[in-house]
C-alpha positions in Angstrom: 138.0 108.5 105.3 135.9 111.6 104.8 132.2 112.2 104.3 131.4 112.6 100.7 128.1 114.4 100.3 127.8 115.4 96.6 125.8 112.5 95.1 124.8 114.0 91.8 125.4 111.7 88.8 125.8 114.0 85.9 128.6 112.7 83.7 128.8 109.7 81.4 131.1 107.0 82.5 134.0 105.9 80.3 132.9 103.3 77.8 133.9 99.7 78.6 136.2 97.6 76.3 136.3 94.0 75.5 139.7 93.5 77.2 138.6 95.1 80.5 138.6 92.9 83.6 135.6 91.8 85.5 136.0 93.2 89.0 134.0 92.4 92.1 134.3 94.8 95.1 133.5 93.9 98.7 132.9 96.6 101.2 131.5 96.8 104.8 130.0 100.1 105.6 127.6 102.0 107.8 126.8 104.8 105.4 127.7 106.8 102.3 131.0 108.4 103.3 134.4 108.9 101.6 135.3 105.3 100.7 131.7 104.6 99.5 131.7 107.7 97.3 135.2 106.8 95.9 133.9 103.3 95.1 130.7 104.5 93.4 132.8 106.9 91.2 135.3 104.1 90.6 132.7 101.7 89.4 131.3 104.2 87.0 134.6 105.5 85.6 137.5 103.1 86.1 138.1 100.5 83.4 136.5 97.2 83.9 133.1 95.7 84.4 132.3 96.3 88.1 129.9 94.8 90.6 129.7 95.4 94.4 128.9 93.1 97.3 127.8 95.0 100.3 128.6 93.2 103.6 126.1 93.8 106.4 125.3 97.3 105.2 122.0 99.4 105.1 119.7 98.7 102.2 120.0 102.4 101.2 123.6 101.8 100.0 122.9 99.1 97.3 119.9 101.2 96.3 122.1 104.3 95.7 124.6 102.3 93.6 121.9 100.6 91.5 120.4 104.1 90.8 123.8 105.0 89.4 123.8 102.0 87.2 126.2 99.8 89.2 125.4 96.1 89.7 125.4 95.2 93.3 124.0 92.8 95.9 123.9 92.5 99.7 125.4 89.7 101.8 125.1 88.8 105.5 128.0 87.3 107.2 130.9 85.2 105.9 128.7 82.6 104.4 126.7 85.2 102.5 129.9 86.7 101.1 131.2 83.3 100.1 127.9 82.5 98.3 127.9 85.8 96.4 131.5 85.5 95.4 131.1 81.9 94.3 128.2 82.9 92.1 130.2 85.8 90.6 133.2 83.5 89.9 130.9 81.1 88.1 129.7 83.9 85.8 133.2 85.3 85.2 136.1 82.8 85.5 138.6 85.7 85.0 137.2 87.6 88.0 139.4 90.0 90.0 138.5 90.9 93.6 139.0 94.3 95.3 138.2 94.6 99.0 137.7 97.9 100.9 137.8 98.5 104.7 139.0 96.2 107.4 136.1 93.7 107.9 135.5 93.3 104.2 139.2 92.6 103.7 139.3 89.9 106.3 136.3 88.2 104.7 137.7 88.7 101.2 140.9 87.0 102.2 139.1 84.0 103.6 136.8 83.6 100.6 139.5 84.4 98.0 141.7 81.7 99.5 138.9 79.1 99.3 137.8 80.2 95.8 141.4 80.8 94.4 140.5 84.3 93.3 143.1 87.0 92.6 142.7 89.5 95.5 143.6 93.2 95.7 143.0 95.6 98.5 142.2 99.3 98.4 143.5 101.1 101.5 141.6 104.3 102.2 143.3 105.1 105.4 143.6 104.0 109.1 142.1 105.6 112.2 144.2 104.0 115.0 142.8 106.1 117.9 141.7 103.2 120.2 143.2 99.9 121.2 140.7 98.1 118.9 141.5 100.3 115.9 145.2 99.9 116.5 144.7 96.1 116.5 142.7 96.4 113.2 145.6 98.4 111.7 148.2 95.8 112.7 146.0 93.0 111.3 145.4 94.9 108.0 149.1 95.5 107.5 149.9 91.9 108.2 147.2 90.9 105.8 149.0 92.9 103.1 152.1 90.7 103.6 150.2 87.5 102.9 150.7 85.6 99.7 147.0 85.7 98.9 146.9 89.5 98.6 148.5 90.3 95.2 148.2 94.1 94.9 147.4 97.0 97.3 146.1 100.4 96.0 146.9 103.1 98.6 145.1 106.5 98.2 148.0 108.5 99.8 151.8 108.2 99.9 151.6 108.1 103.7 149.6 104.9 103.5 152.2 103.4 101.1 155.0 104.2 103.6 153.0 102.7 106.4 152.8 99.4 104.4 156.5 99.5 103.5 157.4 100.0 107.2 155.3 97.0 108.1 157.2 94.8 105.7 154.8 94.7 102.8 156.8 94.0 99.6 157.2 97.3 97.6 156.2 95.6 94.4 152.7 94.9 95.8 152.1 98.6 96.4 150.5 101.2 94.1 149.8 104.8 94.9 146.6 105.7 93.2 145.0 108.8 94.8 141.2 109.4 94.8 139.8 111.4 92.0 136.6 113.0 90.8 134.8 113.0 87.5 134.8 116.3 85.6 131.7 118.4 86.4 130.6 122.0 85.9 130.7 124.1 89.1 128.5 126.9 90.4 129.9 130.4 90.5 131.2 131.6 93.9 128.4 133.2 95.9 130.2 134.0 99.2 128.7 137.3 100.3 129.7 137.2 104.0 132.4 135.2 105.9 131.1 131.6 106.2 133.5 129.0 107.5 132.6 125.4 106.7 133.2 122.0 108.2 132.1 119.1 106.0 132.4 115.5 107.3 131.3 112.8 109.6 130.7 114.2 113.1 133.1 111.7 114.7 136.4 112.0 116.6 138.7 111.3 113.7 137.3 114.1 111.6 137.9 116.6 114.4 134.6 118.6 114.6 135.5 119.4 118.2 138.8 120.9 116.9 136.8 122.9 114.4 134.8 124.4 117.2 137.9 125.1 119.2 139.1 127.3 116.3 135.8 129.0 115.2 134.2 129.8 118.5 136.9 132.3 119.5 137.1 133.5 115.9 133.4 134.2 115.8 133.6 136.0 119.2 136.3 138.3 117.8 134.5 138.9 114.4 130.8 139.5 114.9 130.1 139.3 111.2 131.5 135.8 110.8 129.5 132.6 110.7 130.2 128.9 110.6 128.4 125.7 109.6 129.0 122.0 110.2 127.6 119.8 107.4 127.4 116.1 108.2 125.9 113.7 110.7 127.4 111.4 113.4 127.5 110.5 117.0 129.1 113.7 118.2 126.2 116.0 117.0 124.5 116.4 120.4 127.7 117.2 122.2 128.8 119.7 119.5 125.4 121.4 119.7 125.7 121.7 123.5 129.1 123.3 123.1 127.8 125.8 120.6 124.8 126.7 122.9 127.1 127.1 125.9 129.2 129.6 124.0 126.1 131.6 123.0 126.8 130.9 119.3 123.6 129.1 118.4 122.6 131.7 115.8 126.0 132.0 114.2 127.4 128.4 114.3 124.9 125.9 113.0 124.7 122.1 112.5 122.9 121.5 109.2 123.1 117.7 109.2 123.7 115.4 106.2 123.5 117.1 102.8 122.5 115.4 99.6 124.0 117.9 97.3 127.0 120.0 98.2 127.4 122.2 95.1 125.4 125.2 96.4 127.2 124.9 99.8 130.7 124.9 98.3 129.7 128.0 96.3 128.6 129.8 99.5 131.5 128.8 101.8 134.2 131.4 102.2 136.5 128.5 103.1 136.6 124.9 104.0 138.3 124.1 107.2 139.5 120.4 107.3 140.2 119.6 110.9 140.7 115.8 110.7 143.1 114.0 113.0 143.8 111.4 110.3 143.1 111.2 106.6 144.0 109.4 103.4 143.1 111.4 100.3 139.9 113.2 101.5 137.1 113.2 99.0 135.6 116.4 100.5 138.9 118.1 100.0 138.8 117.1 96.3 135.2 118.4 96.1 136.2 121.7 97.5 139.2 121.9 95.2 136.9 121.2 92.2 134.5 123.9 93.3 137.3 126.5 93.8 136.5 126.8 97.5 139.6 128.1 99.5 141.0 125.5 101.9 142.6 125.7 105.4 143.6 122.3 106.8 145.6 120.3 109.2 148.7 118.7 107.5 147.6 115.1 108.1 147.8 112.0 105.9 147.7 112.8 102.2 146.5 116.4 102.6 150.0 118.0 102.2 150.5 116.0 99.0 147.2 117.3 97.6 147.7 121.0 98.3 150.7 122.8 96.9 151.2 125.1 99.9 150.9 128.1 99.9 149.8 128.2 96.2 146.6 126.1 96.5 145.8 126.0 100.2 147.0 126.9 103.7 148.1 124.3 106.3 148.6 124.1 110.0 150.4 121.5 112.0 148.2 118.5 112.9 146.0 119.4 115.9 147.4 122.9 116.3 144.1 124.8 116.7 145.8 128.2 117.2 147.8 127.9 114.0 144.6 126.8 112.1 142.7 129.8 113.5 145.5 132.1 112.4 145.4 130.7 108.9 141.6 131.2 108.7 142.0 134.8 109.8 144.8 135.4 107.3 142.6 134.0 104.4 139.4 135.8 105.3 141.3 139.1 105.6 142.7 138.9 102.1 140.2 138.5 99.2 142.9 138.3 96.7 144.6 135.4 98.5 141.3 133.5 98.8 140.6 133.9 95.1 144.1 132.8 94.0 144.0 129.8 96.4 140.6 128.6 95.1 141.7 129.0 91.5 145.0 127.1 92.0 143.2 124.3 93.9 140.7 123.8 91.1 143.5 123.7 88.5 145.4 121.1 90.6 142.3 118.9 91.0 141.7 118.9 87.3 145.3 118.1 86.6 146.2 115.5 89.2 142.9 114.2 90.7 140.6 113.6 87.7 139.2 110.1 87.3 139.4 110.1 83.6 143.1 110.8 83.8 143.6 107.8 86.2 141.9 105.2 84.0 145.2 103.7 82.7 146.6 103.4 86.2 143.6 101.3 87.3 143.7 99.2 84.2 147.3 98.3 84.9 146.5 97.7 88.6 143.8 95.1 87.8 145.9 93.5 85.0 148.8 93.1 87.5 146.5 91.7 90.1 145.2 89.0 87.7 148.6 88.3 86.2 150.8 88.0 89.3 150.6 84.6 91.1 150.8 84.5 94.9 154.5 84.2 95.8 
């Protein structure tokens, strides 16, 4: 799950229809990252009347959703979630439930079983880099096999395959990638080589791998610069590495950004160095902006970029190959321009929320219709 920093609300959501389903979402989150951005856009554009229950999350998240016109409430612990869901079910007897992220999905399963609610899951991706995370992944996949879970929306084909390999019935699985609403973009303003990392500063997003690539590149190319846009627990360690390399003036940490439009226009390229991914929202945002992309071929990334037409890939974790692709792109203005234009066209064609409406309508209708087997 990637950091999604562009928070502007500039487009009108799709109008609701009388036959749309009432959907309540449950999510546990520590901040406004990829899954949260996907959920906000989903509530505004997907068919249905949506409301969100935030499980043990900062108050800033419900406030952000309310500001965008999405009905939501906070809940503390399992009892709080049960009370909020019971109240929602009384208001809408035909309610469909969609749970996001591991803890919320466990709580949703418990409450949906008690309240007899049709339950769907949205799987944004897994980060099994520790024993605890691997345990969570195994439990989540086992949860998908349970009779209570009726449908599972997977944002990448790799996540679909993971569920199939774990024995989840194929008829439960839907591949529905993330998408973005249509939005005007700023003209490209890149006047000097500027390499960008955009994401949470945590291990699974690979900001350390980004530095492994760009520190030697900046040493070889004195005119090149780099930025890391995002926050997280690795910030101090990354800054120490930059300082030790004598790159404090050329590689900068700019922290969390509220609006990414101007940054995407300035970046010469986006380097996506994640160790694991689903369908990264930041990649879609770069594609929409026409920003050239170099990335590790992880998760759903190869499905999103038609290589070498709309992006350049390197094997997962291969820093030398990634650096070579960055050098190749920055040495060829024509290649950079064609990659950016092709990526934008692909996003508009395959990852546009308004084009995905019918898929979500069918997903929720199937969740409500199919009885637990």
